C-alpha positions as CSV (number, residue, x, y, z in Angstrom):
1,M,82.8,126.4,-127.8
2,L,84.8,123.1,-127.9
3,D,85.0,120.6,-125.1
4,P,88.0,119.3,-123.4
5,T,87.6,115.5,-124.4
6,Y,86.6,116.7,-128.2
7,L,89.8,118.0,-128.3
8,D,91.8,115.3,-126.8
9,G,90.5,113.2,-129.7
10,C,89.9,115.6,-132.6
11,A,93.6,114.3,-134.2
12,D,93.8,110.4,-133.8
13,D,92.7,109.5,-137.4
14,I,95.4,111.9,-138.8
15,V,98.1,110.9,-136.3
16,D,97.4,107.1,-137.1
17,I,98.2,108.2,-140.7
18,F,101.5,109.3,-139.6
19,I,102.0,106.0,-137.4
20,E,100.8,103.7,-140.2
21,T,103.7,105.2,-142.7
22,E,106.5,105.4,-139.9
23,R,105.7,101.6,-139.3
24,E,106.0,101.1,-143.1
25,I,109.3,102.9,-143.4
26,L,111.0,101.3,-140.4
27,N,109.8,98.0,-141.9
28,D,111.5,98.8,-145.3
29,V,114.5,99.9,-143.6
30,V,114.7,96.7,-141.6
31,R,114.5,94.4,-144.8
32,R,116.9,96.5,-146.8
33,I,119.5,96.0,-144.1
34,I,118.9,92.2,-143.9
35,K,119.3,92.0,-148.0
36,N,122.5,93.6,-147.9
37,N,124.8,90.7,-147.9
38,G,128.2,91.0,-146.0
39,L,130.9,92.3,-148.7
40,S,134.9,92.2,-148.0
41,D,135.5,94.6,-151.1
42,T,135.2,98.2,-149.9
43,A,133.9,99.6,-153.0
44,R,131.5,96.8,-153.6
45,W,130.2,97.8,-150.0
46,Q,129.8,101.4,-150.9
47,I,128.4,100.5,-154.1
48,Q,125.8,98.3,-152.6
49,K,125.1,100.7,-149.8
50,S,124.3,103.7,-152.3
51,K,121.9,101.4,-153.7
52,A,120.0,100.3,-150.9
53,I,119.3,103.5,-149.9
54,G,118.6,104.6,-153.8
55,L,116.1,102.0,-153.2
56,L,114.8,103.3,-150.2
57,N,114.4,107.3,-151.1
58,G,112.4,105.7,-154.0
59,D,109.9,104.5,-152.0
60,L,109.9,107.3,-149.2
61,K,108.5,109.7,-151.7
62,K,105.4,106.9,-152.1
63,Y,105.0,106.7,-148.3
64,L,105.1,110.1,-147.5
65,S,103.3,111.2,-150.3
66,A,100.2,109.4,-149.7
67,A,100.3,110.2,-146.0
68,L,100.3,113.9,-146.9
69,Q,97.0,113.1,-149.3
70,D,94.9,111.0,-146.7
71,A,95.7,113.4,-144.2
72,S,94.8,116.5,-146.0
73,V,91.5,115.3,-146.9
74,D,91.2,114.5,-142.5
75,V,92.5,118.2,-142.0
76,D,90.1,120.1,-144.0
77,E,87.2,117.4,-142.8
78,V,88.4,118.0,-139.0
79,F,89.0,121.9,-139.2
80,R,85.3,121.8,-141.0
81,D,83.8,120.2,-138.2
82,A,85.4,121.8,-135.1
83,S,84.8,125.3,-136.5
84,V,80.4,124.4,-137.4
85,K,80.9,123.0,-133.6
86,A,82.9,125.4,-131.9
87,I,80.5,128.4,-133.5
88,A,77.3,126.5,-133.0
89,A,78.1,126.2,-129.5
90,D,78.6,129.8,-129.3
91,D,75.7,130.7,-131.3
92,A,73.4,129.0,-129.1
93,I,74.5,131.3,-126.5
94,Y,74.1,134.5,-128.4
95,A,70.4,133.1,-129.6
96,L,69.2,133.4,-125.8
97,N,70.2,137.1,-126.1
98,G,68.7,137.6,-128.7
99,V,71.3,137.7,-131.2
100,K,70.9,135.7,-134.5
101,P,74.7,135.8,-136.2
102,V,74.8,134.7,-139.8
103,S,76.4,131.2,-140.1
104,V,79.8,130.3,-139.7
105,L,79.8,128.4,-143.7
106,E,78.2,132.1,-144.9
107,S,80.4,134.2,-143.9
108,D,83.7,134.7,-146.4
109,N,86.2,136.6,-143.3
110,M,85.1,133.2,-141.5
111,K,85.8,131.0,-143.9
112,S,88.8,132.7,-144.5
113,I,90.3,131.8,-140.8
114,I,89.5,128.4,-141.4
115,L,91.6,127.9,-144.8
116,Q,94.2,129.8,-143.1
117,G,94.1,127.6,-139.9
118,T,94.0,124.2,-142.1
119,K,97.1,125.4,-144.8
120,E,99.5,126.4,-141.6
121,T,98.8,123.1,-140.0
122,K,99.2,121.4,-143.3
123,L,102.5,123.3,-144.1
124,L,103.7,122.2,-140.8
125,L,102.8,118.5,-141.6
126,R,104.8,118.7,-144.5
127,N,107.7,120.1,-142.8
128,F,107.2,116.7,-140.3
129,T,107.7,114.4,-143.2
130,K,111.0,116.2,-144.4
131,T,112.6,115.2,-141.5
132,T,110.9,111.7,-141.8
133,A,112.7,111.4,-144.7
134,N,116.3,112.3,-143.5
135,V,116.0,110.7,-140.3
136,A,115.0,107.3,-143.0
137,D,118.2,108.1,-144.9
138,M,120.4,108.2,-141.9
139,S,119.1,105.0,-139.9
140,L,119.8,103.2,-143.2
141,Y,122.8,104.2,-143.3
142,N,124.0,104.2,-140.2
143,S,122.8,100.9,-139.5
144,L,124.5,99.5,-142.8
145,D,127.6,101.0,-142.2
146,K,127.9,99.9,-138.5
147,A,126.9,95.9,-139.7
148,Y,129.8,96.1,-142.1
149,L,132.1,98.0,-139.8
150,L,131.9,95.6,-136.6
151,T,132.6,92.8,-139.7
152,Q,135.8,94.5,-140.9
153,I,137.0,95.0,-137.6
154,G,136.0,91.1,-136.6
155,A,134.1,92.1,-133.4
156,Y,130.9,89.9,-134.8
157,D,130.2,87.9,-137.9
158,Y,128.0,89.3,-140.2
159,N,124.2,87.7,-138.9
160,S,125.4,88.9,-135.5
161,A,126.1,92.5,-136.7
162,I,122.9,92.4,-138.9
163,R,121.2,91.7,-135.5
164,K,122.9,94.2,-133.4
165,A,122.4,97.3,-136.1
166,V,118.5,96.5,-136.3
167,N,118.0,95.8,-132.5
168,E,118.9,99.1,-132.1
169,L,116.9,100.4,-134.7
170,A,114.1,98.6,-133.2
171,S,114.7,100.0,-129.9
172,L,115.2,103.7,-130.6
173,G,112.7,103.8,-133.3
174,M,113.4,106.3,-136.2
175,T,111.4,109.2,-137.3
176,K,111.7,112.2,-135.3
177,V,110.9,115.9,-135.5
178,A,113.3,118.8,-134.4
179,Y,112.2,122.1,-134.2
180,P,114.3,125.1,-134.6
181,S,114.4,125.7,-130.6
182,G,116.4,121.7,-131.4
183,H,113.4,120.2,-129.2
184,V,113.1,116.6,-130.7
185,D,109.7,115.2,-130.6
186,K,108.6,111.7,-131.9
187,T,106.4,111.8,-135.2
188,D,103.4,111.0,-133.4
189,V,103.5,113.4,-131.0
190,A,104.5,115.7,-133.5
191,V,101.9,115.6,-135.3
192,R,98.7,115.3,-132.4
193,R,100.3,118.7,-131.2
194,A,100.4,120.1,-134.4
195,V,97.2,119.5,-135.0
196,L,95.0,119.8,-131.4
197,T,97.1,123.4,-131.4
198,G,96.3,124.3,-135.0
199,L,92.6,123.3,-134.5
200,N,91.6,125.0,-131.1
201,Q,93.6,128.6,-132.5
202,T,91.1,128.4,-135.9
203,C,88.4,127.9,-133.3
204,G,89.4,130.2,-130.8
205,N,90.0,133.2,-133.9
206,L,87.1,132.2,-135.0
207,Q,85.0,132.6,-131.8
208,L,87.1,136.0,-131.1
209,Y,85.6,137.3,-134.7
210,R,82.5,136.1,-133.8
211,A,82.1,137.8,-130.8
212,D,83.6,141.1,-132.0
213,D,81.2,141.1,-135.1
214,V,78.2,140.5,-132.6
215,G,79.4,143.0,-129.5
216,C,80.0,140.5,-127.3
217,D,83.0,141.7,-125.1
218,L,82.3,138.8,-122.0
219,V,83.9,135.2,-122.3
220,E,84.1,132.3,-120.0
221,V,86.9,130.3,-120.3
222,T,86.3,126.5,-119.9
223,A,88.1,123.9,-117.0
224,H,89.0,120.7,-116.6
225,M,91.1,118.7,-114.1
226,G,94.4,117.9,-114.6
227,A,95.3,121.1,-116.4
228,R,99.0,121.9,-116.4
229,P,99.2,123.9,-113.7
230,S,100.3,127.4,-115.2
231,H,96.8,127.2,-117.0
232,A,94.9,126.1,-113.7
233,L,95.6,129.2,-113.1
234,W,93.4,131.2,-115.4
235,Q,90.8,128.5,-116.3
236,G,87.1,128.8,-115.4
237,K,87.1,132.5,-115.1
238,I,85.2,135.1,-116.9
239,Y,87.4,138.1,-118.8
240,S,86.9,140.9,-121.1
241,L,88.0,141.2,-124.4
242,S,88.5,144.7,-124.6
243,G,89.7,144.9,-121.0
244,K,87.3,147.7,-120.5
245,T,84.6,146.3,-118.8
246,R,84.9,146.9,-115.1
247,G,85.5,144.0,-112.5
248,Y,86.9,141.5,-115.0
249,D,90.6,141.1,-116.0
250,N,91.9,141.2,-119.7
251,F,91.2,138.2,-121.7
252,Y,94.6,138.0,-123.6
253,D,96.7,139.3,-120.4
254,A,95.4,137.1,-118.3
255,T,95.2,133.5,-120.4
256,G,98.4,134.5,-122.7
257,Y,96.0,134.0,-126.0
258,G,97.9,134.3,-129.4
259,T,100.8,132.8,-127.4
260,G,102.1,128.9,-127.6
261,D,102.2,128.8,-123.4
262,G,98.5,130.3,-123.3
263,L,94.9,129.7,-124.0
264,C,94.6,127.7,-127.3
265,G,98.6,127.5,-127.4
266,W,100.2,123.8,-127.6
267,N,98.6,120.9,-126.8
268,C,96.1,122.9,-125.0
269,R,92.8,121.8,-124.4
270,H,90.7,124.8,-123.3
271,S,88.0,126.8,-125.0
272,F,86.2,129.5,-124.0
273,F,82.5,130.8,-125.0
274,P,79.8,134.2,-124.7
275,Y,79.2,135.3,-121.0
276,Y,76.6,137.8,-120.4
277,E,76.5,139.4,-117.3
278,G,73.7,138.9,-115.2
279,I,71.8,136.7,-117.6
280,S,74.6,134.0,-117.8
281,G,75.0,131.5,-115.4
282,R,78.5,130.4,-114.1
283,T,79.2,127.5,-115.4
284,F,82.9,126.8,-114.1
285,T,83.2,128.1,-110.6
286,A,84.0,125.3,-108.8
287,F,87.4,124.9,-110.6
288,T,88.7,128.3,-109.2
289,T,88.8,127.9,-105.9
290,R,92.0,126.6,-103.4
291,E,91.3,123.2,-102.8
292,S,90.5,122.9,-106.7
293,I,93.6,124.1,-108.4
294,K,95.3,121.7,-105.8
295,E,93.6,118.5,-106.7
296,N,94.3,120.0,-110.3
297,E,97.8,119.7,-109.7
298,K,98.0,116.2,-108.5
299,I,95.8,114.8,-111.4
300,Y,98.2,116.5,-113.5
301,E,101.1,115.0,-111.6
302,L,99.1,111.6,-112.1
303,T,98.5,112.1,-116.0
304,Q,101.6,113.2,-117.1
305,K,102.7,109.6,-115.1
306,Q,100.5,107.9,-117.3
307,R,101.8,109.6,-120.5
308,Y,105.3,108.0,-119.9
309,Y,103.5,104.8,-119.2
310,E,102.6,104.7,-122.4
311,R,105.3,106.3,-124.3
312,R,106.9,103.5,-123.1
313,I,104.3,101.1,-124.0
314,R,104.2,102.6,-127.8
315,A,108.4,102.2,-127.7
316,A,108.0,98.4,-127.3
317,K,105.1,98.1,-130.0
318,T,107.2,99.9,-132.5
319,E,110.2,97.1,-131.3
320,C,107.8,93.9,-131.8
321,V,106.2,95.0,-135.2
322,A,110.3,96.0,-136.5
323,L,111.5,92.3,-134.9
324,N,108.3,91.1,-136.6
325,Q,109.5,92.2,-140.2
326,A,113.1,91.0,-138.9
327,V,111.9,87.4,-138.9
328,L,109.7,87.6,-142.1
329,S,112.7,89.1,-143.8
330,A,115.3,86.9,-142.6
331,T,117.5,85.1,-145.5
332,D,118.1,81.7,-143.7
333,D,117.3,79.6,-140.5
334,Q,120.1,81.6,-138.1
335,Q,118.9,84.6,-138.8
336,E,115.4,83.7,-138.4
337,K,115.8,82.0,-135.1
338,M,117.7,84.9,-133.5
339,F,115.3,87.4,-134.3
340,R,112.5,85.2,-133.0
341,E,114.4,85.4,-129.9
342,D,114.6,89.1,-130.1
343,F,111.1,89.5,-130.9
344,A,110.1,86.8,-127.7
345,S,112.1,89.3,-125.7
346,A,110.5,92.6,-126.9
347,S,107.3,90.8,-126.2
348,V,108.3,90.2,-122.5
349,K,108.7,93.7,-122.3
350,L,105.6,95.4,-123.6
351,K,103.8,93.0,-121.6
352,R,105.6,94.2,-118.1
353,R,105.3,97.2,-119.4
354,E,101.6,97.2,-119.9
355,A,101.2,95.4,-116.9
356,A,103.1,98.1,-115.0
357,L,100.3,100.7,-116.4
358,K,97.2,98.8,-115.4
359,A,98.8,98.5,-111.5
360,F,99.2,102.2,-111.8
361,I,95.7,102.7,-113.1
362,S,94.4,100.2,-110.4
363,Q,96.0,102.2,-107.7
364,N,94.9,105.8,-109.0
365,P,91.0,105.3,-109.8
366,I,90.7,108.7,-110.8
367,L,92.3,107.7,-113.6
368,N,90.8,105.7,-117.2
369,R,93.2,103.9,-119.5
370,Q,93.3,105.1,-122.6
371,P,94.2,102.3,-125.6
372,E,94.1,104.6,-128.4
373,R,97.2,106.5,-126.5
374,E,99.1,103.2,-126.5
375,W,98.2,102.0,-129.5
376,K,100.7,101.5,-132.3
377,S,99.4,101.6,-136.2
378,G,101.4,98.3,-137.6
379,F,100.9,96.3,-134.1
380,N,98.0,94.6,-135.5
381,R,96.2,91.0,-134.2
382,S,99.0,89.3,-136.1
383,V,101.4,90.8,-134.5
384,S,99.9,91.2,-131.1
385,A,99.1,87.1,-130.9
386,K,102.5,86.8,-131.7
387,A,103.6,88.8,-128.6
388,V,101.3,87.6,-126.6
389,W,102.2,83.6,-127.2
390,A,105.9,84.8,-127.1
391,N,105.5,85.9,-123.6
392,R,103.4,83.0,-122.6
393,K,106.3,80.8,-123.8
394,S,109.3,82.7,-122.0
395,K,107.3,81.8,-118.7
């Protein structure tokens, strides 16, 4: 069994690796946009643009290769530690009932389950980096073209065109992950989902293997307030793995285990643990009443609103990071001045969004602020201090 709080933070270090990589790539694209001097000759412009994109591709390989290498080490460690933790909790229950199974790390079959889980998660992360590379290419390509065209039609002078291109890139962000279904997510969201889901599924498969090995047919599913409504229907209850024990619903049919929407599926923080009828005490009965389900729905809606505020804060921090890089990359005093103005505006936006979240949390004491969900790698003390100072000057 894994605690929901543990699962909530299990992907943090791996997400940070990819957010830091996103920052490096975004800053690189900003630098290349600014470095391209305005050219009136179309042929020369195409050559210059192709060179910029070619150089970016070379750096992208370095950024993404380093990210995958670091993430791979962390995935191995997280999956190993979580697997041992989940099985240790179950084995403690088995021991109280006179069962002493072999250690998870001494079972070839269980080690194979862990390796399969880590392999599939790493493959997902590798696919995400391919999308990142494509989006980075298109971001630079489109930004350079837009700046060039705006100057050619006389709509903007070159510095103003560059300003518009950089601000759009900073505001919209760059790296997104597209799924076969057509759904699109930011990289940090996609990485968190991939690691959490892969980890929980791996631990669940280990627990099911262990239960089958020792002949345990009943399990109790964990519960927590703020669960998505569809999960609240089956959380905190006892199920039969075989579906043959009288008085208990079938584990797979009731919880949807093995599907994306079910137990241990996409972003699910539920787990389960062995239950022995007549011996084990109920742990989560309070979560299965009509009143608790209603309260759960209220908390779920509040946490979804909190996630919305957190996403807006992360986006504002990304904007500040990109515009700070634009200030540092400016090629003349006019560029530096205009990007400082834009950075100041983004800083004010950030502080307003942080204040909105703070007010929302204070109005709903049942919630806890989670700074790790607001932080954006690259938004270091230097950038933070500049943002605070810029916001003060604006008042």
